[in-house]
N, C-alpha and C positions, 0 to 999 in steps of 0.2 A: 620618628617613624616607627620605632619599636614600641614606644609607649602607645601610640595611636592604634597599633595592631591589637595590643592587649586590650585596650579599651573597646575596641570594635568587637572582639571575641566575647568580651563580658556582656555587651549589649545583645549579642546574638544568643548567648546562654539564657539571659533573662527572657528574651522573646520565646524561647523554646519551652520554658517552664509551664506556661499555661496549657500548651498542647499535651505535655506529659501528664499533668494533673487531669486534664479532660479525659485523656485515654485511660487513666487509672479509675476516674469516676464511672466511666462506661463499663469497664471490667467488673468494677464493684456492683454496679447496678445489675449486670448480667448475673453475677454470682448471687446477689440478693434474690432476684426474680426466680432464678433456678432453684435456690433454697426454698423459696415460698411454694414453688411448684412440687418440688421433691418432697417437702415435709408438710404438705397441706393437711389440715386436720378435719376436713369435712367428711361426715360419715355416709356411706352408701344408703340408698333408699331401697326398701323391700316392699313389694306388693304381691299378694296372692290373687290371681285373676280368676280363680275357680271358686264357686261356693263350696266350702268344705265344712259346713255345719253338719253335714252328714256324710261319713265315709263308709262305703260298702266294702265288700270283700276285696274288690279292686276298683280304683277310681283314677281317672285321668285328671291330673292337677297342673295348673299353669302358674308360673312364677315370673315376676319381672323384677330385675335388679338394675338400678341406675346410679352412676357416679360421674358427675360433669367434671370434676377436677382431674383426678389421675386414672380414672377408669376402673372397670371391674377386673379384679384378679381371679377370684374364684368364690364359690359358694357351695354350701352343703345343706341338705334338708334332712331332718331327723324327725321321726315319730316317737312321741313319748307318752307313756301311760304308767302312773306310778313310778316304780323303779325300773321299768322296762323301757330302753331306749335303742332305736335301730336307725342307722343312716339309710335312707331310702333312695337318696340321689345326691350326686356331686358333680361339679363341672369346674374346669380350670380353663382360663383364656390366656392366649399368648399376647404379651405386650409388644408395642412398637416404639422405636426410638433408640438413641445411642446412649446419652447420659440420662436425659429425662425420658424414662419409659412409661408409657401409658397404655391402659387397656381400653375396650370398648365402653363408650358412655353409657349404653343401655343394652342389656341382654334379655331375652324372653325364652323361656324353656318350658316344655311339657313333659310329664313323666307319670308313671303309673305308681300309685300308692297301694300296695297289696297288704291290707291289714291282716287278712287271714293267713296268708303265707308266712308272715312274721310273728304268727302266734299271739296277736293281740285279741283281747276279749271285747264284747260289746260293752259300751259305756263311754265315759268321757275320756278325751285324750287331748294332745296339743301337737301341732306341727310347728317345728322350730327350724327357721331358716337363719343361717349365719353367713354373712358376706365379708369378704376382705377386698380392699382396693390396692392400687399400685403406689400409694404414698410410702415414704421412707420413715414415716412416723412410727413409734413403737419399736426402734431398732430395726427398721425396715421390714417389719411384719405387717405394716400398713394400718389404716383405720379399720376396725372390726365392729360389726353390729350384728345383733342377734334379735330377731323378732319372733314372737310366740302367737300362734293363731289357735283358738279354741276349736275343737272338732268333737263329733260324737261318732263313735264307731258303731256301725249297724250292719251285721253280716247276714241277717235273716230276711229272706224274701218275704213279700207280702202274701198272705193267704188269700186265695180266690175261691169263691163259692157261687156256682151258677145256680140261680133260682128259677130261671125260665129261658127255654130256648125252642126253636121250632122242631117238631118231629120230622117234618119233611119240607122241602122248598123246591120251587120250579126253577129250571134254567131261565134266567131273565126275571126271576122273582125276587121278593123282598121278605123280610122278617125282622123280628126284634129279639135281642138277648138281654137279660137282666142278670146282674151279678152283684155280689158284695165283696168289698175289699176290707181286710183287717187293719189297714193303715192308709194314710194319704199316699197318692201316687203322683209322680211327676208326669207320667204318660200311661195310658191304659186304654184298652179297647178290644175289639174282636178282629181276629186274623182268619181269613178263609182263603186258603191256597195262595197266600201272598198279598192279598188285599187287605188293607187295614181300615177298620171302621171304628172311629173313636167313640168313647163312652161319655155320656153326660149325666150330671147328677140328677137323681130322682127323689127330691125332698120328701114327697108324699109316702115313699116307701121306707123312709127311715135314713139315719146317718150311715154313710159308707155304701149306699146302694146306687148303682149306675145303670143306665140303659143304652144300648147301642142299636141303631138301626142298621141292618146288613142287607147285602145284595149279592146275588149270584150271576155271573156274566152269562149272557145269552148262549155262548157256545160251550158251556162247561159240559164235560162228558161224565165226570164224577167229582166228588168231594174228597180230596185226599186228606186235608188237615182242617180243622175247625177248633179254635181255641180262643179263650180270653188271656190276654197278657197284661201284666201290670208291672211297671218299674217304679220302685219307691224313690224317695228323695236321696237315698244313699247309692242308688244305681242297682240294687238287687232286683232281679227279675222273678216274678211268680207267674204261674200258668196253670190254667184249668181247661182241660179238653172236653169237648162234647161232640155228640154225633148227630148228623141229619141225613135223611134219605133224599136223594135228588131224583126229581121227576122231570122228564124231558117231554116237550111237545113235538108233534110232527113238523118236520121241516117244510117251511112254506117257500115256494119259488115264484119268481115274477120275471117277466121279459119286458125290457124297456128298449124301444126303437128310437134311435137317434137320427133325426133328419137334418138335411141342409138348412131348411128353414128354421128349425130349432137352434141350430148353431148360430145362424146369422142374427137371430133375435136376442141371443144370450150373450155371445162373446164380447160385444161392446161394453156391457155392464161390468163384466169381469176385468176387462182391459183397463177400465177407469179406476179399479181398486187394487191392481197388482201389476208389477213390472216382470213377473215370472213368465209370461206367456209368450212363446216363440213357436215357430213352425207353421204348419197347416192348420186350418180350423179344427180338424179332427185331433191332431196332436195337442193343440191347446186345450181341447175339451178333455182329453185324457189326463193332462197335467192338473186340471181343475178337479176332476173326479177322483185323483189319487193323491197327489202330493198336497194339494191345497185342502182336500178334505182332511187328510192327516193333520195339518196344521191347525185346521179349524177345531177338530176334536181334542187336540192338545190344549188349545186355548180354553175350551169348555172345561176340561179337567182341572186347569190352573184355577178358573173362577170358582169351581166347586170344591177346591181343596180345603177351604176354610168356611165353616158353617157357624151361624149364631148358636150358642149353647141353649138358649131358650127355645121353647116350642111355640111358634107362631101359629101353626095350623090346628084345625079342629075339625073332626068329621071327614066325610068323604070329600074327594076333590072333584070340582066342577069340570065340565067340557064344553067346547063349542058346540052348539046345536047344529046338527046337520049330518051328513052320510060320511061313513069311513071309506076313503079312497085307497089307502095303503095301510098295511098292518105292521106291527112291531116284529122285528127280526125276520122280515121278508128278505130272502136271498135273491138279489137282483142280478140278472145277466143282461149287459148292455151290447146291442147290436147296431152296426152301421152298414147299410146296404146288405143285410142279411148275414154279415160276419160278426162274430163275437169279438168285442174290443175290450171289455172290462167286466169285473165282478165286485159287488159291494153289498153290504147288508144294511137295511133300512132300520135305524134304531128309534123310531117313533111312530106315531099314527097320524096320517093325513086326514084332515077333517075339512070337508067342502060345504060351504053355506052360500048365502048371497055374496055377490061382489062387494068387496070392502066391508065385510061384515065386522062388527064390533068384537073385539077380543077381550075377554075378561080374565082376571087372575083366577087359577083353579082353586086357590085357597089364600088365606092371609099370609103375608110375607114381606121381605125387603127386596127391592130391585138391586141386583148386583151386577147386572150387565144390561146395556141398552145401546146397541151400536150395529153396524154392518158386520157380517161374519161370513164372508165367503159363499160357500155352497148354500149356507142357511139364509143368506140375505139379511135383511133387517131383522134383528133378533133381540128378544128380551128374555132374561134369566132371573127367576125369583128364588130367593133362599127362604124356605119355610122353617128353618131352624133344625137343629139336631141331624144334620146331614142331608136333608130333604130338599131337592131343587126341581123346578119345573121350567121348561124351555118352550118359547113360542117363536117360530120362525117364518120366513117368507113374508113378513108383514109389509103392507104398502106404506104405513106410517107408524111411528113410535110415539106414544103420548105420555111416557114416564121417564124419569131420570134416575140414575144410579143413586142408591141411598134412600129413595122414596119408599115409604111403607104403604102397601096396598092392602085393601080388604078383599075378601072373596068376591069375585065377579067385578071388582074394580077395573076400570078400563086401562088396558096396557097399550092398545093401538088398534089397527084394522088389518084385516086379511089382504093379502097381495100376492104377487108372483115374483118377488125378488129372489136373488140367488138362483140356485138350480131347480127351479119350479117351472113346470109346463103351462100352469094356469093358476087362477086365484084360488088359494086355499091356505089352511094353517097346518104347519108340521108341528105337532105337540110331542114332547118327550118329557119323561120323569127320570130323575137321577138320583141315586142314593150314594153319597160320598163320591160323586163323579162317575159312577157306573150307571150306564143306560139300563133301565128296568121296564117292565111292561106296564104302561099306564093303566091298562084295564083293571089291574088289581087296586090301584089307588082311586079308580072312579067308583069302586064298589064299596059302599059305606059299611055293609055287613061284614065283608072280608077284612076291612081296615080295622073295625072294632075287634073282630075275633083274633086277628094275627098281630096287630100293632098296638092299638090303643089300650086294650085290656092289659098289656104288659107294661107299657110306658106310662 
C-alpha cells in the first residue's frame, strides 16, 4: 500500500510538469512581448502641413507627429539660421498604461513662428522638428528623430503702386483700378469699405500689373476706406490707399399693390418649391418677399464669389429690346388693402417686350447658374470674367446649361412670369464681384470704354 501511494504521487507530479512548463512559457511570452513593446525601435514620423518655403514676420505653421508603436511623448520645433537657433514651440503628451505606457498615436499642432520677434534676418533658414516616443530604447529616452525643413525668411511687405483709379464713382456704380506689385502675391485686390474685389493679371501692361473691377453699393452714403491690399507668399501685407469722390443719385420710390388675385396666382408656384410657407396667404407672401428673397440673394452672392480670371466680354453689354418697366435701386413699398406690409429695393431693371420674347446674353461669357431661384423664378447667371456677371430672371424657359459658353446675343431662354413677377418680362441685373450695380452704365459702350476698358 505504501509503495503504491508513492508511485501514484510520482505519476501525479509527472502529470503536473507540463502545466507548470506551459505556465512558464506563457509568462515568458508575455515578458518577451512586453519587452518588444517597451523596447520597440520604430522612429516617429514627422510632417509639416503648412507651406513654409516662405516665412514672414509671423506665420501660422502646422506639424503632425505620428508613432504607431509606443506613441508620441514630446516634440520641439526650432528655427535655425547660421549659428542662430531659437525654440519656437514644444509640447509634451501624457502617456497611459501601467507597465507599458503609451502616448497618442498621432498629434497635430499649430503654432506661430515669429521670425522678426526672434531677430532672424531675411534669407535662407531651416525649421527643425525633433520628436520622442514612449519607447524604453536608449535608456528609456525613447526613439528620437529630427527632421529639417528648408525655409526662406521674408519680412518685407510687397510694394503697391496704384497706376489708375476712378476720380469719382456713383452709388451703385462701377469702376476699375490698376496697380503694380513688387513681388508675386498669394492674395491681392481692392478693398472698399469692407468689400473685396480681387485683382487679375493684365499681361498687356507688363509683369506684375493687375486690374480689379470695383463696385459701390447702391445705398452707400460715403466712401470711408479705399485701398489695394496684397499678401505675399510669406504672409506679409502691403497696402496702397487711394481716394474717390462718391456721387449719389436721387432716391427713386415705387408703390406696389398686392391683391388677393395676385396671391392666388403666385402662391401655388412657390409652394411647389419650398416647405417654408405657413400661415395666411398674406403671411406666406411676406415670408417669400423677405426671408426667401434674402436666401436667394445669398445664393447669388455664392455663385458670383468666384469668377474666371480671363476676360470673356468685349465692348458694351446688350439688352432686351423693349420698354423699361422698373429701374435699378427703386425703393419699393408694398401695400395690401391700402396698408403698408413691406419694403424692399429693386436691384435690376425690368424690361418688357412681346410675350415669351427671346433673351440673348448681354455679352460673351460662361453660364454659371441655370435653375429656379425663388423670387427670381427661372434664372440664368452668366460669368463674363474678371468679376463681371449678368443675371436674367422670370424666364418662361431656360435654353442653356451650367458650364456652357455663350456668345453675345446667344439665346439663354425666353421671357416669362415665373417667380415674383406680375406679368411677362425680363428682370436684368449686373453684378460686380457679387454686388448689384446699375446696368445702364454697362449698356453704355462709351462709358465702358472710358471707365473700364481703357484701364483694363
